[in-house]
Structure formats: C-alpha cells, structure tokens
N, C-alpha and C positions, 0 to 999 in steps of 0.2 A: 503493497498499497504508500509508505513510504515516497517511494521510485517515480508514482505514479502522476504526481506533480510537486512540481519545483521551478521555485521563483527565475525569470524572461531575466540574464545577465545583459543589462548596455554596455562597450569599449568603448572605445576611441574609433578602434579599429574599424567595429560592426556597424556606428552609424558615421562614417570618412569627417570623425571630429579631431580636432586637439588637444596631446592628450596632456588637456593644465583645464583650470578651472574656467577659465577662459572661453574655451574651447566647451566645456559642459553648458556652459551657462550662452553659446551661441546654439551650438544644436536640439538646447530648452530651446529657446525662441524662436524656434522656425519648426519646432515638431508640433502641431494642431495638434492633430491629435493621440496629445497623451493621455487625456481623461478614457477615455479608450480604449486606449495599451493597457491602462493601471488594470479597470474592468476586468479584459477580455487576460491577463499576464495573472491579475488579482498582487504580482509583488513585483518589485524591479532590483534589480544591484546594478546603481552607478559604480563600476572599477576603472582602475588605471585613468582619473582623472587627476589623481594628486591636491584634492582639495585638500586646503591647509585652511586652521581655523580660523581665524579671518576673510575667509574667499566666502567663506561657510553661506553670509545675507544675503548673498546676492544668487546663491542656488537657493535658497530657501523659498526666494520670493517669487519661485518657480513653478518649485514645486508644490507649499505649501500658501495657497494664495491670499487665507486669512489664520494667517497663526493663532491659536485659541490657547486661555491658561487650563492651567491644571488648576481647574477648582475643582472640589468635591472626589476630588482624587485619593484615593487608602493609600500607597502605594510610596516611602520614602525616596524622597527625592532633591534637589539644588536647583536652587531656577539660576542660570547662566551668563543669560542674555532679553532679548523681549520676547518671551514666554516660548525662552530653548531653556532644557533641563539637565541635566544628568539622569539617563538612567535607572532602573531601583535601584538602591544602594544599598538589598541583600549583603551581610557574608555573601565572599566567591566562590565559600567553601558550599552551596545550597544553591539546588538547582531550580528556577521558578518557574510554574507549571505553564501550558497554556492558558492564556484567557486573548479577549479584544479588552481594546484598553475603555475602560467605564462604564463596559457592557451593564451595569450594576448601578446603575443612575439613569438620568433622566434625557438626558441627550449625552451622544458618544459624538466623540470625531468622526468627519468617514474614511479620514488619511492621515494616517502617524509616518514621519522622518526620525530614519535614527540614521548619526555617522557615527564611525567611526576617527577620533580623536589617539586614540594611543590601542594597539591592539597590547589584550593579554599574551604576558609569556609561553603559558600553557592551555585548552579550554576557549571559554567566555563565546564560542557562535552566540549565535540568536537563534532560536529551532523557529519556523513559520509552520503553521499547520489548515491548510486548506477546509474552511468551516463545514463543508455540505462532507465533506469522507471522514472529521469529528463525529458530524451525528451519524453519521451510516454505520461506526464502528462499533458505535452503542447497543448496548444488548434491548432486545425490544421490549421487555419490563421495565426496561433505565427510561427509555423514553418516554412509554406512554403518565410514568409515574410525574415526571415532569412536565403535564401536558401543558398542567393548569396554572405555570408559571411558580418562579420560589418569594419568599419574604426574607429581606438585604437587613438586619438592624445592627447599627455602628452605636457606641459609646466611646462620645467624642472629649475628651478629658476639659482640663482650662487651663491648662501649663504644664500639670503632673502627675502623669500616671501611665499605665500601659498604650501604646498604640499613639498615632497621633491625637494632637489639638486640635480643638473645632478651630480655635485661630487659624495654623498653619491650612487647615485642610481647605477651608475656602477664600483664602487670600486676606484676610479681613477678620478686625476682633472688635466689628458692627454687631451686635447681636440687630438691629433694624434689616443690615443687608443679607445676614443668614438667611433668616426669617424669610427673605422676601423669594430668596433665590428657592427655599423648602415651598415655600407656598405658590408657586411657578413649577416644581418639578410635580406636586402630588402626593409628595411625600408625608407622612405623619413625626412631629417632633416633640419633646419633651424634656425643659430644663430640667435639670435636677437638683439640688439642694446645694449640694458641694459643685454647681457648677459644669459639671458631663452637659453636654446634648447627646438628645440618645433620640435616633432617628432612624424609622422604619417605612420602606419603598415595598409596593411589589413590584415586577417586575416577568417577563413574559422570558420562557427557557429557550426559548428560536424566536427567531426574526425569519424576515423574508428581503433580498435585497432590490433597491428602490428600483436597478434597470435592469438586470436578468431577473430578477421573482426567485431565486434558487434559495432552499429554506436552507439555512447551517442554523449549529447550535453556538447558542448567543450569548453566557450569564456566565460567570463565577462564582457560584454554588463550591465549588470543588474547593478553589482556597481561603473560602471564607467556613470552611467546613471543620472543628477542631480536630477528624477523621483523618484527614489529606497534609495533618502536618504530622506525622508520627504519632506513634504508643507512645513515646514515653515524651514527648512536649503536652500530649492532648491533657494525658493522665496529670503533668504536673501543673498544666494551668486548669487542670479542677478540683484539685488541691487549693489552689490557688483563691477561686471564687467563682460564682456559678456560670452556664452557659450564657442564659443574658445579661449578663454585665462584663463580655468577654468584652473587647476593642471592636471586635465584629463577630458577627456569626449570620446563620441562613436555618432558613426551612424552607417547607411547601410554600404556597402562597397562603393556604388553609389553615397556618401553624405547626401543622404536622411535619413533627421532623425527619429529618430526612436520612435513609439510615448509610452507613459508615462508605458500607462497602458500595455505595452506589456511588459516593463521593469520589470517592481513591478509583474505582471501572471510570471516570471520567477523568480526573488527572491521569489516569496513567497509559488512557487511551490514546488524547492526546500527544502526553510526548510520542507514545509508539510511533503513530503518524505526520510524527514533522518533519520535516527537514532541515539539515540545519549549512544556517550559514557565517561559514566562516568567516572572521573581519580580516581587509589589511588594511592596515590606517590609510584613511580617506574616503574610505567607500562610505556609500550612500544609500539605504533600503528603505525603498518606498513603498508602504502594505497599503492595502483597501484595507480598512479594516473592522469592515464588518464580513467580507469574504475569507479573512485568512487570520485567525489567534500568532501570535507568537508569544516568547518566553527568557529565558537564558541557562545556557546551559553552567556549570562549572566551572572556575578559572583559579589558576595558579600566576603572581608576577601583579602589575599594577595595570589595570584594565580603566579607558574612560570612551563611553558612547553618550552619543549625547540625542535627547529625543524634543521633538517638536512636533506639533499636532494641526489639523484643521480640520474646518465640515465641508 
C-alpha cells in the first residue's frame, strides 16, 4: 500500500528552471496550473533549488497566498516569522503519528508548506499519507463506529500546568477575543475557578474534498486518546488526574468512550500506509491538507523544519 502513492518531486531539470531560489520563483510565477497540480498529485516536493532561509518569504508568498496564524493549535511550536512556525517541537526520539493539521478545529488550512532549514543527522523524515488509503485501511467496524463523529475536549491552563495555556493556544490574553473565536467555531466552553479554559467541540471523522469529492479520514482522535500514548504514559497520566481533566481527550460524539484498540489501529494503519519524505536542506514540501496527512519520524542530531499554512 505505501508504494501506491507518493508526492511528485519537482527539481530544476524537470521544469527547465535555474537551480536557485530565483529559478523556483520564476517557475512558480509562470505555472498557472499549480493549484490543479497539487490537487492531482496531493503533495509536491521542490528539491534542488537551494532555497536559503533569507529567500523563503518570496517562495512562500507564491505557494501560500494567504498565510494563516496557528490559532487553536495544540502542538508546541515557536513563531519565527510572518505566520511561519517551527514544526512540532516534541522530543526527537518520538514518532509523531499521522494527522491533518487542525482537523479537530472548526476551520483548517487547505494547504501546508514545510521547509527544511537544517536536516537531521539521521532520521527525521516527514511521513505523508493519502487520506483515502488511510480510510480504506481501517477495519469496517472501526469506520462504522466513528461514523457519528468525535468529541474533542481541551483543558487549557492559565499559564501553569500540563499542556498549552489558553493564551498560547489563541495567541491572545484577551478572554473576550477567545470567546468570540469559540462562539464562531460552534464550540462550548467553560472558565474554571483556577483560570483553566475547558473547550469541547464535535467534529466529523471523515470529510469530502471540495474539488475531487473523495472521502478521506480526517480527525485526530488517536493523537488525543490516552491509549495511543503507550501503556506506561497512559498509566502515569491516569495516576495524576482523571481523563476529563487531561490537557486533551476524545470520545465519540455522543460521549461514548472510544475503545483503546480502535485508537491504536487508527494510529498504526496511518503510519503503515505513509510514505517518507527524507529531507535535504533547502527542500520544500507542499501538501493538500485535506487529501494528505503528515507526521514525523524520530531523529538524531539537530533538525529545523519550518511550517506555514494557508486557506
């Protein structure tokens, strides 16, 4: 299954462009069909153009016409430019399972762009998975159980605690701004006495692509489920606090618990169906965020991959 799809690689020779950032910019300005190409191929790797960090903005302006802020994101990142962020800052020894960016939120980016500023010494690939293949890989009983959607719950602390604060999550310290955002998203919320913000929202488990109409797996239930963290981690968390007080948790839409083996199957089948993009410095990876999920393989050495997104 992993060999049945892979991103399209675009290099200077394949498009008759100069092997430089200027060459890539020239190609992108003349490529009127880039949007259609991305939908057709689902992911594009731009390799061999030698894009340096100082040249990135000019390329991003063409690939991401409307860069978005990472508002309501649950992943630890650092903002390094105009709506440009470090990719997930989880410790390098961990695998980050497959997911579509902000699939748990009311609005998500339509495309993501990754840029490799520094490649890891070993490992550190970005695996990508075709959402159709991921959906088809799941057992029928799992797909049926998820058909009604999922309920995500977040407990966002007020500056001290496990997970992210609500200030970091929404990039503001104004409660009125947060409430306006949540009201527009259809979420329910509660301010607790210790300043923690509890947010709950129901989202679908699959969606259809607006252009192709194909149905894809589109939720992050496995990443929000304690069973997918591993037995020891789940056991340790259970000793600290009840599940409803964890930084994030998930159930089926009606509140019924999601069986742990379902969450683990979702996680494992996504990784098994994925294709690795092995980074070279200066590479860019553009993905359709609905058609393609992404993750991260463990690595050694220092690694710096930046990410930006657009609607």
